[in-house]
C-alpha positions as CSV (number, residue, x, y, z in Angstrom):
1,X,-13.6,21.6,-24.6
2,X,-12.5,23.4,-21.5
3,X,-14.1,22.6,-18.1
4,X,-13.6,26.2,-17.0
5,X,-16.7,28.4,-16.5
6,X,-17.0,30.6,-19.6
7,X,-16.5,33.8,-17.5
8,X,-13.1,32.5,-16.3
9,X,-12.2,31.4,-19.8
10,X,-13.1,34.8,-21.3
11,X,-10.9,36.5,-18.6
12,X,-7.9,34.4,-19.7
13,X,-8.6,34.9,-23.4
14,X,-9.0,38.7,-22.9
15,X,-5.7,39.0,-21.2
16,X,-4.0,37.2,-24.0
17,X,-6.0,39.0,-26.7
18,X,-5.1,42.4,-25.2
19,X,-1.4,41.8,-25.7
20,X,-1.8,40.6,-29.3
21,X,-4.2,43.4,-30.1
22,X,-1.8,46.0,-28.8
23,X,1.0,44.6,-31.0
24,X,-1.4,44.5,-34.0
25,X,-2.4,48.1,-33.4
26,X,1.3,49.2,-33.3
27,X,2.0,47.4,-36.6
28,X,-1.3,47.8,-38.5
29,X,-3.4,50.4,-36.8
30,X,-6.5,50.0,-34.6
31,X,-9.0,49.5,-37.4
32,X,-7.2,46.6,-39.0
33,X,-6.3,45.1,-35.6
34,X,-10.0,45.1,-34.6
35,X,-11.0,43.6,-38.0
36,X,-8.5,40.7,-37.6
37,X,-9.4,40.1,-34.0
38,X,-13.1,40.1,-34.8
39,X,-12.6,37.6,-37.7
40,X,-10.6,35.3,-35.4
41,X,-13.2,35.4,-32.6
42,X,-16.1,34.7,-35.1
43,X,-14.2,31.7,-36.4
44,X,-13.5,30.4,-32.9
45,X,-17.1,30.8,-31.9
46,X,-18.4,28.8,-34.9
47,X,-15.8,26.0,-34.2
48,X,-16.8,25.8,-30.5
49,X,-20.5,25.8,-31.4
50,X,-20.0,23.0,-33.9
51,X,-18.1,21.0,-31.3
52,X,-20.9,21.5,-28.8
53,X,-23.5,20.6,-31.4
54,X,-21.6,17.4,-32.2
55,X,-22.1,16.3,-28.5
56,X,-25.9,16.7,-28.5
57,X,-27.6,13.3,-28.6
58,X,-30.3,13.2,-31.1
59,X,-29.3,16.4,-32.9
60,X,-29.6,20.1,-32.1
61,X,-32.8,22.0,-31.4
62,X,-33.9,25.1,-29.6
63,X,-34.4,22.9,-26.5
64,X,-30.8,21.6,-26.6
65,X,-29.7,25.2,-27.1
66,X,-31.7,26.4,-24.1
67,X,-30.2,23.5,-22.1
68,X,-26.6,24.8,-22.6
69,X,-27.3,28.4,-21.6
70,X,-26.2,27.7,-18.0
71,X,-22.6,27.6,-19.3
72,X,-22.8,31.3,-20.0
73,X,-24.6,32.2,-16.8
74,X,-22.4,30.2,-14.5
75,X,-20.7,32.2,-11.7
76,X,-23.5,34.7,-11.9
77,X,-22.0,35.9,-15.2
78,X,-25.3,37.0,-16.7
79,X,-28.5,37.9,-15.0
80,X,-31.4,37.3,-17.4
81,X,-35.1,37.8,-17.6
82,X,-37.0,35.4,-19.9
83,X,-39.5,37.3,-22.0
84,X,-40.7,34.3,-24.1
85,X,-39.9,30.6,-24.2
86,X,-41.7,28.4,-26.7
87,X,-40.9,25.6,-29.1
88,X,-39.8,28.1,-31.7
89,X,-38.7,31.1,-29.7
90,X,-36.4,31.9,-26.8
91,X,-36.4,35.6,-25.9
92,X,-34.6,37.0,-22.9
93,X,-33.0,40.2,-21.7
94,X,-29.7,40.3,-20.0
95,X,-29.9,42.9,-17.2
96,X,-26.5,42.4,-15.8
97,X,-23.4,41.3,-17.7
98,X,-20.3,40.4,-15.7
99,X,-18.4,39.9,-19.0
100,X,-18.8,43.7,-19.7
101,X,-17.8,44.5,-16.1
102,X,-14.8,42.3,-16.4
103,X,-13.6,43.8,-19.6
104,X,-13.9,47.3,-18.2
105,X,-11.9,46.3,-15.1
106,X,-9.2,44.8,-17.3
107,X,-8.9,47.9,-19.4
108,X,-10.2,46.3,-22.6
109,X,-13.8,47.7,-22.6
110,X,-13.3,48.8,-26.3
111,X,-12.7,45.1,-27.2
112,X,-15.6,43.7,-25.1
113,X,-18.1,43.6,-28.0
114,X,-15.5,41.8,-30.2
115,X,-14.5,39.3,-27.5
116,X,-18.0,38.4,-26.3
117,X,-21.0,40.0,-28.1
118,X,-19.5,39.2,-31.5
119,X,-19.6,35.5,-30.7
120,X,-23.4,35.2,-30.2
121,X,-24.6,35.3,-33.8
122,X,-21.6,33.3,-35.0
123,X,-22.3,30.7,-32.3
124,X,-25.8,30.2,-33.7
125,X,-24.4,29.6,-37.2
126,X,-22.0,27.0,-35.9
127,X,-24.5,25.3,-33.6
128,X,-27.5,24.9,-35.9
129,X,-28.1,26.9,-39.1
130,X,-31.9,27.0,-38.2
131,X,-31.1,28.9,-35.0
132,X,-31.3,32.7,-35.6
133,X,-30.5,35.6,-33.3
134,X,-31.8,39.1,-33.5
135,X,-30.4,41.6,-31.0
136,X,-30.7,45.3,-31.3
137,X,-28.8,46.5,-28.2
138,X,-26.3,45.4,-25.6
139,X,-25.1,46.4,-22.2
140,X,-21.6,46.4,-23.6
141,X,-22.8,49.1,-26.1
142,X,-24.2,51.2,-23.3
143,X,-27.9,50.1,-23.4
144,X,-30.0,49.3,-20.3
145,X,-30.1,45.6,-21.2
146,X,-29.2,43.2,-24.0
147,X,-32.2,42.0,-26.0
148,X,-31.6,38.4,-27.1
149,X,-34.3,37.1,-29.5
150,X,-33.6,33.6,-30.7
151,X,-35.9,31.8,-33.1
152,X,-35.7,28.3,-34.4
153,X,-36.7,28.1,-38.1
154,X,-38.7,25.0,-38.9
155,X,-37.6,23.1,-42.0
156,X,-39.5,24.0,-45.1
157,X,-41.2,21.0,-46.6
């Protein structure tokens, strides 16, 4: 796994993805290019999450997930306001997203949701199937904030 802050890593990935995306658009059209890029990003997110989960001593949990959030907020990449934090729920709002700002500056705002927001739910699946995300809005999509609502489903017994 890269030692780079995620914001820096996403900048490098976006620059590379932009070139590939433009070529795919020329060959296949924008709709198909976005579909392919989205599928690739989801697959990468699940793989990265599984790798992170494999490094957690004692197994994954909502607490272990909370503990890695600093990777995404490093370099003041996200400004968050915690709404609820319990054993089964971790709810927060993102009130500033430098990822969205960066994608706009790079001229790839239309791909921002694919390159970043798209990863969030897929990451949960790869990290721990009991971790679920509900989000109804994003800054990237033009909302006033992103509403992240994570819940950890207890095993049924």
